[in-house]
C-alpha positions in Angstrom: -45.8 6.3 44.4 -47.3 4.0 47.0 -46.3 5.3 50.4 -49.3 4.3 52.5 -50.3 0.7 52.9 -52.7 -1.3 55.0 -51.8 -4.5 56.9 -54.8 -4.9 59.1 -54.5 -8.6 59.8 -56.0 -10.2 62.9 -54.0 -12.8 64.7 -56.3 -15.5 63.5 -55.9 -14.4 59.9 -52.1 -14.1 60.3 -51.9 -17.6 61.7 -53.9 -18.9 58.8 -51.3 -17.5 56.4 -48.5 -19.7 57.7 -49.6 -21.3 61.0 -46.9 -19.3 62.8 -48.5 -19.5 66.2 -45.3 -18.8 68.0 -43.8 -16.2 65.7 -47.0 -14.2 65.6 -46.5 -13.1 69.3 -43.7 -10.9 68.1 -45.7 -9.1 65.5 -47.6 -6.5 67.4 -47.2 -4.1 64.4 -49.9 -5.9 62.5 -53.6 -5.0 62.8 -52.8 -1.5 61.6 -55.1 0.0 58.9 -52.5 2.3 57.3 -48.7 2.1 57.4 -46.9 5.3 56.7 -43.9 4.5 54.4 -42.2 7.8 55.3 -41.8 6.7 58.9 -39.5 3.7 58.4 -42.2 1.6 60.1 -42.2 -2.2 60.5 -44.2 -4.3 58.1 -44.6 -8.0 57.2 -42.8 -9.6 54.4 -42.4 -13.2 53.2 -38.8 -14.4 52.5 -37.7 -17.8 51.0 -35.6 -20.2 52.9 -32.1 -21.1 51.6 -33.2 -23.9 49.3 -36.4 -22.1 48.2 -38.7 -24.9 49.3 -40.7 -22.8 51.8 -41.0 -19.3 53.1 -41.4 -17.5 56.4 -43.0 -14.2 57.4 -40.6 -11.8 59.1 -40.7 -8.3 60.4 -39.1 -5.7 58.0 -38.8 -2.0 57.9 -40.5 -0.3 55.0 -37.7 1.4 53.1 -34.7 -0.2 51.4 -31.4 0.8 53.0 -28.0 -0.1 51.4 -25.3 -1.7 53.6 -23.1 1.4 53.6 -25.6 3.5 55.5 -24.2 3.9 59.1 -26.9 5.3 61.3 -30.7 5.2 61.7 -30.9 8.9 61.1 -28.9 8.5 57.9 -31.1 5.7 56.9 -34.2 7.9 57.3 -32.6 10.6 55.2 -31.6 8.2 52.5 -35.0 6.6 52.3 -36.9 9.9 52.1 -34.4 11.5 49.7 -34.4 8.6 47.2 -38.0 7.3 48.0 -36.7 3.7 48.5 -40.0 2.5 49.9 -40.8 1.6 46.3 -39.0 0.5 43.1 -40.3 0.9 39.6 -40.7 -2.4 37.8 -39.2 -0.8 34.7 -36.0 -0.1 36.7 -35.5 -3.6 38.1 -32.2 -4.0 36.3 -31.4 -0.6 34.8 -32.3 3.0 35.8 -33.7 5.7 33.7 -30.3 6.6 32.4 -29.7 3.1 31.2 -27.2 2.3 33.9 -27.3 -0.6 36.4 -30.0 0.2 39.0 -29.6 0.1 42.7 -32.1 -2.8 42.7 -30.1 -5.0 40.4 -27.9 -6.4 43.2 -30.8 -7.4 45.3 -32.4 -9.2 42.4 -29.3 -11.0 41.2 -28.5 -12.2 44.8 -32.0 -13.6 45.3 -33.2 -11.0 47.8 -36.7 -11.1 46.5 -39.6 -11.0 48.9 -43.4 -10.6 49.0 -45.0 -7.6 50.8 -48.3 -8.3 52.5 -51.2 -5.9 51.9 -54.8 -5.7 52.9 -55.4 -2.4 51.1 -53.7 0.5 49.3 -54.2 4.2 50.2 -53.8 6.7 47.3 -55.1 10.2 46.9 -57.0 11.7 44.0 -56.0 15.2 43.1 -58.9 17.5 42.1 -58.5 21.0 40.7 -59.3 23.8 43.2 -61.3 26.7 41.8 -61.1 30.4 42.8 -63.9 32.7 43.6 -64.5 33.4 39.9 -64.4 29.8 39.0 -60.8 30.0 37.7 -58.6 26.9 38.2 -55.9 27.4 40.9 -52.5 25.8 41.2 -53.5 24.2 44.5 -55.2 20.8 44.4 -57.6 19.2 46.8 -56.6 15.7 47.8 -59.2 13.0 48.5 -57.8 9.7 49.9 -59.1 6.3 48.8 -58.7 2.8 50.2 -58.3 0.3 47.3 -58.7 -3.5 47.9 -59.2 -6.6 45.8 -62.7 -8.2 45.6 -63.1 -11.3 47.7 -59.5 -11.2 48.9 -58.7 -10.3 52.5 -55.0 -9.9 51.6 -52.7 -10.0 48.6 -49.0 -9.7 47.7 -46.7 -7.1 46.1 -43.3 -8.2 44.6 -40.6 -6.8 46.9 -36.8 -6.6 47.3 -35.1 -6.7 50.7 -31.8 -6.1 52.3 -30.4 -7.0 55.7 -28.9 -3.8 57.2 -26.8 -3.6 60.3 -28.6 -1.3 62.7 -25.8 0.4 64.8 -28.3 1.3 67.6 -29.0 -2.3 68.3 -26.1 -4.1 66.7 -28.6 -6.4 64.9 -29.1 -7.2 61.3 -32.6 -6.0 60.4 -34.7 -6.5 57.3 -35.6 -3.5 55.1 -37.7 -3.8 52.0 -39.2 -1.9 49.0 -42.3 -2.9 47.0 -42.6 -2.8 43.2 -44.8 -0.4 41.2 -46.2 -0.5 37.7 -48.2 1.9 35.4 -51.7 2.4 36.7 -54.7 0.5 35.3 -57.9 2.2 34.3 -59.3 2.8 37.8 -56.0 3.7 39.4 -55.3 6.3 36.7 -58.3 8.1 38.1 -57.5 7.6 41.8 -53.8 8.2 41.7 -54.1 10.7 38.9 -51.1 12.8 39.9 -48.6 10.0 39.1 -50.7 7.3 37.3 -48.8 4.5 39.1 -49.9 1.7 41.3 -48.3 -1.2 43.3 -47.7 -4.3 41.2 -50.0 -7.0 42.5 -49.3 -10.7 42.1 -51.8 -13.6 42.0 -50.8 -16.7 43.9 -49.0 -18.4 41.1 -47.0 -15.3 40.3 -46.2 -14.7 44.0 -44.8 -18.3 44.2 -42.8 -17.7 41.0 -41.4 -14.4 42.3 -40.4 -15.8 45.7 -39.6 -19.4 45.1 -39.1 -19.9 41.4 -36.1 -19.4 39.1 -37.4 -16.9 36.5 -35.0 -15.4 34.0 -34.4 -11.6 33.8 -37.1 -11.0 31.3 -39.7 -12.9 33.4 -38.6 -11.1 36.6 -39.2 -7.8 34.8 -42.7 -8.9 33.8 -43.6 -10.0 37.3 -42.3 -6.7 38.7 -44.7 -4.9 36.4 -47.8 -7.2 36.9 -51.2 -5.4 37.0 -54.6 -6.6 38.1 -57.7 -5.6 36.1 -59.7 -2.7 37.3 -62.8 -4.9 37.6 -61.1 -6.9 40.3 -60.6 -3.9 42.5 -62.9 -2.3 45.1 -62.4 1.3 46.5 -64.0 3.9 48.7 -63.1 7.4 49.8 -61.8 7.6 53.4 -61.3 10.2 56.1 -58.4 12.6 55.6 -57.1 11.9 59.1 -55.9 8.4 58.2 -52.2 9.4 58.9 -53.0 10.4 62.5 -55.5 7.7 63.3 -53.7 5.0 61.2 -57.1 3.8 60.2 -58.9 3.9 56.8 -62.4 5.1 57.9 -64.8 5.3 55.0 -66.1 8.8 54.4 -68.1 10.2 51.4 -67.4 13.7 50.0 -70.5 15.2 48.4 -68.5 17.6 46.3 -66.4 14.9 44.7 -67.4 13.6 41.2 -67.6 9.8 41.1 -65.1 7.6 39.4 -65.8 6.8 35.8 -66.9 3.1 35.9 -67.1 2.6 32.1 -64.1 0.3 32.3 -66.4 -2.4 33.6 -68.0 -2.6 30.2 -64.9 -2.7 28.1 -61.9 -5.0 27.6 -59.0 -3.4 29.5 -55.5 -3.5 28.0 -53.1 -4.5 30.7 -49.4 -4.6 31.0 -48.4 -8.1 32.1 -51.8 -8.9 33.7 -51.8 -10.8 37.0 -54.8 -12.9 36.1 
């Protein structure tokens, strides 16, 4: 459900993440407000070293590609057909039919990663009315940028593979990020699917990437939510795909988000806090 993601990180901020002064020169794909997951574009992920004592940030394509895919064109078709930009936290080990999921191999072989984000773009679907006020089948979509309060960046749990790109003869990283049922605010923003990316706090991110959690705990981490009160959001211009920037824009006709969740105790599935 999450196919547009921001990674607008300045070089100074990126260096602060891991002090990778030399490596950052290769990462000209950063400082982009919105990545389009359908375009197999590069993004930043964190992967553990062999003994899980440290990690490095590497360039990865957004979209998980199995080893048997033999061409870049086939990779694009596979990714778009099976929507392997994301994986459901509920399907980490088994699919909806109760069989072993395509993600289980990556989990069992330790190909867990963290996906860097500076903001999530999702669209709110609003009923369109006809001339007589009758509801129409068509919906009007209003995009939102969603961030975390007082956090310039945050992490999604991810799974990666190294795929042999026949065009270059190189092994390239390709990755998917985990999703979970939406919290109170994301149910209103992403109201067509009521899903959201799983968001990890620092301790959970460390555990997902460098820890040795059992299967039950991995499933909990893959489904981690953050409370709605910790999120900030605004509507943005509908040209975000062409500009690749999330430019704030208000829509006078759009009803505001119900903020009553701020005054209630939210029931969360595996809260990140």
